[in-house]
C-alpha positions as CSV (number, residue, x, y, z in Angstrom):
1,M,0.7,-28.0,3.6
2,G,-2.3,-25.6,3.8
3,H,-2.4,-22.0,4.8
4,T,-0.6,-20.9,8.0
5,I,-2.1,-18.1,10.0
6,L,0.0,-15.7,12.2
7,V,-2.2,-14.5,15.1
8,T,-1.4,-11.5,17.2
9,N,-3.3,-8.9,19.2
10,D,-2.9,-6.0,21.6
11,D,-4.9,-7.4,24.5
12,G,-2.3,-10.1,25.4
13,V,-1.7,-13.7,24.5
14,E,-4.2,-14.9,27.1
15,A,-7.0,-12.6,26.1
16,P,-10.4,-14.3,25.5
17,G,-10.7,-12.8,22.0
18,L,-7.4,-14.2,20.8
19,L,-8.1,-17.6,22.4
20,A,-11.5,-17.7,20.7
21,M,-10.0,-16.8,17.3
22,V,-7.3,-19.4,17.6
23,Q,-9.9,-22.1,18.5
24,G,-12.0,-21.1,15.5
25,L,-9.0,-21.2,13.1
26,H,-7.9,-24.6,14.5
27,D,-11.4,-26.0,14.0
28,E,-11.2,-24.9,10.4
29,G,-8.0,-26.8,9.9
30,Y,-5.5,-23.9,9.6
31,N,-2.0,-24.2,10.8
32,I,-1.4,-21.5,13.4
33,I,1.5,-19.5,14.9
34,V,0.5,-17.2,17.8
35,C,3.0,-14.5,18.5
36,A,1.3,-12.0,20.8
37,P,2.3,-9.6,23.7
38,D,2.7,-11.1,27.2
39,G,0.2,-8.6,28.6
40,Q,-2.2,-5.7,27.8
41,R,-0.8,-3.4,25.1
42,S,-3.9,-1.5,23.9
43,A,-3.6,1.8,22.1
44,S,0.1,1.1,21.2
45,S,-0.3,1.7,17.4
46,M,2.9,0.5,15.7
47,H,5.1,1.0,18.8
48,L,8.5,-0.7,18.5
49,T,10.7,-1.7,21.4
50,L,14.0,-0.2,20.3
51,H,15.9,0.8,23.5
52,K,15.8,-2.5,25.5
53,K,15.9,-6.2,24.8
54,I,12.7,-8.2,24.1
55,K,12.0,-11.6,25.7
56,L,10.3,-14.3,23.6
57,R,8.7,-17.3,25.4
58,K,7.2,-20.5,24.1
59,R,3.8,-21.0,25.7
60,D,3.0,-24.7,25.5
61,D,1.2,-24.2,28.8
62,L,-1.6,-22.5,26.9
63,L,-2.3,-25.5,24.6
64,S,-4.6,-26.9,27.3
65,S,-6.8,-23.9,26.7
66,F,-7.9,-25.4,23.4
67,Q,-9.8,-28.4,22.2
68,I,-7.1,-29.9,19.9
69,L,-8.5,-31.9,17.0
70,E,-6.7,-34.7,15.3
71,N,-6.7,-32.9,12.0
72,G,-3.0,-32.6,11.5
73,A,-3.0,-28.8,11.9
74,T,-0.2,-27.3,13.9
75,L,-0.4,-24.8,16.7
76,E,2.6,-23.0,18.1
77,I,2.2,-20.3,20.8
78,F,4.7,-17.6,21.8
79,D,4.5,-14.5,23.8
80,V,6.7,-11.4,23.6
81,S,7.6,-8.7,26.2
82,G,6.8,-6.0,23.7
83,Y,4.0,-4.7,21.5
84,P,2.0,-6.1,18.6
85,A,4.4,-4.6,15.9
86,D,7.3,-6.2,17.8
87,C,5.5,-9.6,17.7
88,V,5.0,-9.4,13.9
89,L,8.6,-8.4,13.3
90,L,9.9,-11.2,15.4
91,A,7.6,-13.7,13.6
92,L,8.6,-12.5,10.1
93,E,12.2,-11.5,10.5
94,G,13.6,-14.7,11.9
95,G,12.9,-14.2,15.6
96,L,11.0,-17.5,16.0
97,P,12.6,-21.0,16.3
98,D,13.8,-22.6,13.1
99,G,11.5,-25.0,11.3
100,L,8.3,-23.0,11.5
101,P,6.6,-22.2,8.1
102,L,6.3,-18.6,6.9
103,P,2.7,-17.6,7.5
104,S,0.3,-17.0,4.6
105,L,-1.8,-14.4,6.4
106,C,-1.7,-12.3,9.6
107,V,-4.8,-12.0,11.7
108,S,-4.7,-9.4,14.5
109,G,-7.4,-9.8,17.2
110,I,-10.1,-10.4,18.1
111,N,-9.9,-7.0,19.8
112,H,-12.0,-6.3,22.9
113,G,-13.9,-3.2,21.6
114,P,-14.2,-1.7,18.1
115,N,-11.5,-0.1,16.0
116,L,-13.5,2.5,13.9
117,S,-12.6,5.8,12.2
118,V,-9.8,7.6,14.1
119,D,-9.3,4.5,16.3
120,I,-7.1,3.0,13.6
121,L,-4.4,5.7,14.4
122,H,-4.0,4.4,17.9
123,S,-5.0,0.8,17.9
124,G,-2.4,-1.8,18.5
125,T,-4.6,-4.4,16.9
126,V,-4.6,-2.4,13.6
127,G,-0.9,-1.5,14.2
128,G,-0.1,-5.2,14.2
129,A,-1.9,-5.8,11.0
130,R,-0.3,-2.8,9.3
131,Q,3.1,-4.0,10.5
132,A,2.5,-7.3,8.8
133,G,1.6,-5.4,5.6
134,T,4.8,-3.4,5.7
135,C,6.7,-6.7,5.8
136,G,4.9,-7.9,2.7
137,L,2.4,-10.2,4.4
138,P,-1.4,-10.0,3.8
139,S,-3.3,-9.1,7.0
140,I,-6.6,-8.6,8.7
141,A,-7.4,-6.7,11.9
142,T,-10.6,-7.9,13.6
143,S,-12.6,-6.4,16.5
144,I,-15.9,-6.8,18.3
145,D,-18.1,-3.8,19.1
146,S,-18.1,-4.5,22.9
147,Y,-15.5,-3.9,25.6
148,T,-17.1,-6.6,27.8
149,P,-18.5,-9.2,25.4
150,E,-20.0,-12.3,26.9
151,N,-18.5,-14.4,24.1
152,F,-16.8,-13.9,20.8
153,E,-19.0,-16.3,18.7
154,V,-20.3,-13.8,16.2
155,A,-16.9,-12.2,15.8
156,V,-15.2,-15.6,15.2
157,K,-17.8,-16.6,12.7
158,S,-17.6,-13.3,10.8
159,T,-13.8,-13.3,10.8
160,L,-13.6,-16.9,9.6
161,L,-15.9,-16.2,6.7
162,L,-13.6,-13.4,5.7
163,I,-10.4,-15.4,6.2
164,N,-11.8,-18.3,4.1
165,S,-12.7,-15.9,1.3
166,V,-9.3,-14.4,1.0
167,C,-7.5,-17.8,1.4
168,K,-9.3,-18.9,-1.8
169,F,-6.8,-16.7,-3.7
170,L,-3.9,-16.3,-1.3
171,P,-0.8,-18.4,-2.0
172,E,0.1,-20.7,0.9
173,V,3.7,-19.4,0.7
174,P,3.8,-15.6,0.8
175,V,5.3,-13.9,-2.3
176,N,6.5,-10.6,-0.9
177,I,8.0,-11.2,2.6
178,G,10.9,-9.0,3.1
179,R,10.0,-6.8,0.1
180,T,13.2,-7.7,-1.7
181,T,12.2,-5.7,-4.7
182,G,11.3,-2.6,-2.8
183,S,9.0,-0.1,-4.5
184,K,9.3,-2.1,-7.8
185,S,6.7,-4.4,-6.4
186,K,3.9,-1.8,-7.0
187,I,0.9,-3.3,-8.7
188,H,-0.4,-2.0,-12.0
189,G,-3.5,-4.1,-12.6
190,V,-5.8,-3.9,-15.6
191,N,-8.7,-2.9,-13.4
192,S,-9.4,-1.9,-9.8
193,H,-10.4,-5.3,-8.6
194,E,-7.3,-7.0,-10.0
195,N,-5.1,-4.2,-8.6
196,L,-6.6,-4.4,-5.1
197,R,-6.4,-8.2,-5.0
198,K,-2.8,-8.2,-5.9
199,S,-2.1,-5.3,-3.6
200,F,-3.6,-7.3,-0.7
201,V,-1.4,-10.3,-1.6
202,N,1.6,-8.0,-1.6
203,G,0.6,-6.4,1.8
204,D,0.0,-2.9,0.3
205,I,-3.6,-2.9,1.6
206,F,-5.1,-4.7,4.5
207,L,-8.6,-5.3,5.9
208,N,-10.2,-3.9,9.1
209,L,-13.2,-5.9,10.3
210,N,-15.5,-4.7,13.0
211,V,-18.4,-6.9,14.2
212,P,-21.5,-5.9,16.2
213,I,-22.4,-8.1,19.1
214,D,-25.9,-8.6,17.6
215,W,-24.5,-9.4,14.1
216,G,-27.1,-11.0,11.9
217,G,-24.8,-12.2,9.1
218,D,-24.6,-9.2,6.8
219,Y,-21.4,-7.3,5.7
220,V,-21.0,-3.8,4.4
221,S,-17.9,-2.8,2.6
222,S,-17.3,0.5,4.3
223,H,-14.9,3.5,4.4
224,L,-13.7,5.1,7.6
225,G,-16.4,7.1,9.4
226,A,-16.2,10.2,11.5
227,R,-16.0,9.4,15.2
228,W,-15.3,12.1,17.8
229,Y,-14.2,11.6,21.4
230,R,-15.5,14.3,23.7
231,G,-14.1,15.1,27.0
232,A,-10.9,13.2,26.3
233,L,-9.3,13.7,29.7
234,D,-10.1,14.2,33.4
235,I,-7.9,16.0,35.9
236,V,-8.2,13.8,39.0
237,E,-5.6,15.6,41.2
238,D,-4.4,19.2,41.1
239,N,-2.1,20.7,43.7
240,G,-1.1,23.8,41.6
241,S,2.3,22.5,40.4
242,E,1.6,18.8,39.7
243,W,-1.4,17.2,38.1
244,V,-2.7,13.6,37.7
245,I,-4.7,13.2,34.5
246,Q,-6.8,10.3,33.3
247,L,-7.2,9.9,29.6
248,G,-10.5,8.5,28.3
249,A,-13.5,10.1,26.6
250,A,-16.6,11.0,28.5
251,S,-18.7,10.5,25.4
252,I,-18.3,9.3,21.8
253,H,-20.1,11.0,18.9
254,D,-20.4,9.1,15.5
255,E,-21.6,11.1,12.5
256,P,-24.2,9.2,10.6
257,I,-22.2,9.1,7.4
258,I,-23.5,6.5,4.9
259,Y,-21.1,3.6,4.4
260,G,-18.9,4.9,7.2
261,D,-17.6,2.1,9.4
262,S,-19.2,3.3,12.7
263,F,-22.6,3.9,10.9
264,C,-22.5,0.3,9.5
265,I,-21.9,-1.1,13.0
266,K,-24.8,0.8,14.5
267,S,-26.9,-0.6,11.7
268,G,-26.1,-4.1,12.8
269,N,-23.7,-5.0,9.9
270,A,-20.2,-6.2,10.1
271,S,-18.0,-3.5,8.6
272,V,-15.1,-4.4,6.3
273,T,-12.8,-1.5,5.4
274,T,-10.0,-1.8,2.9
275,L,-7.1,0.3,4.3
276,G,-3.8,1.4,2.7
277,T,-0.8,0.1,4.4
278,W,1.3,3.1,3.4
279,P,0.8,6.8,4.0
280,Q,-0.3,9.1,1.2
281,G,2.8,10.0,-0.9
282,H,4.6,6.8,-0.4
283,P,5.7,5.0,-3.6
284,L,3.5,2.0,-2.7
285,S,0.5,3.9,-1.5
286,I,-2.9,2.9,-3.0
287,S,-4.9,5.6,-4.8
288,D,-8.1,7.1,-3.3
289,E,-9.8,6.0,-6.5
290,F,-9.1,2.4,-5.9
291,L,-10.0,2.6,-2.2
292,K,-13.4,4.2,-3.1
293,S,-14.1,1.3,-5.5
294,T,-14.1,-1.0,-2.5
295,I,-17.2,0.5,-1.0
296,S,-20.4,-1.5,-1.3
297,P,-23.8,-1.5,0.5
298,T,-23.9,-5.2,0.7
299,G,-21.4,-8.0,1.1
300,L,-17.6,-8.2,1.2
301,P,-15.5,-6.0,-1.0
302,K,-16.0,-7.1,-4.6
303,W,-12.3,-7.5,-5.2
304,I,-12.3,-10.3,-2.7
305,N,-15.0,-12.3,-4.4
306,Q,-14.3,-11.5,-8.0
307,D,-14.3,-14.5,-10.4
């Protein structure tokens, strides 16, 4: 059967980054289910549509956007009148038509613009990946360090290498969808690498990849850096009793913290950060000790490539 990849994003189902990622996955022979918002939903985090109905549409019209190979791999495309987290829930909780396989892995992106440091709190791209993790599905968020990239070639290549690496040990049929055993599924491995790998399979950690536009092929296994947005709003109209305000930073300051994700990007490396799906204090949260063990100055996290 082969691995099936669930693809979502927050830039919309017709965004060039998502289309490029889907083409790359198809070329690699992966079965693909796209379930993405019907339009722009950036900075939506894990927003859920709870107070109105959601529309799901099959988008066979988009199949002509791809060079379909005769490799037997399937490609199904749907859009949703909601947010990335909605899309993932629909895909994993029975919202899609019958007969589709359960995905082996969720890939959220490729996002237009990076998701570094504090960005992960707001990003719909990261929110979609985290939602997959809460449902028990392994996941990767992927972004390119440009808001107006000319193409996504380096980001597709970097993401595919990461996907191929994790699929070497991921089961084709997910083992923890629905989390039927609740917190009893917590992993207690004999070492940090085993613990982390099994936690990824269970969805208790996920990966956040950021790729520079001038990527030369090197990865750094990073931690979250310190990024500060200065001048976060602009008052564009003021009549004394009513104001019109535009959000958006006038400048961004990245502290040069070694192995921080933003520092890695500025050094021309693809940053791979292992993130906990659950907040601190949750029964399934991953320890700081294990997360620190993922940091490496070269290459993918060692728990991915362990023998």
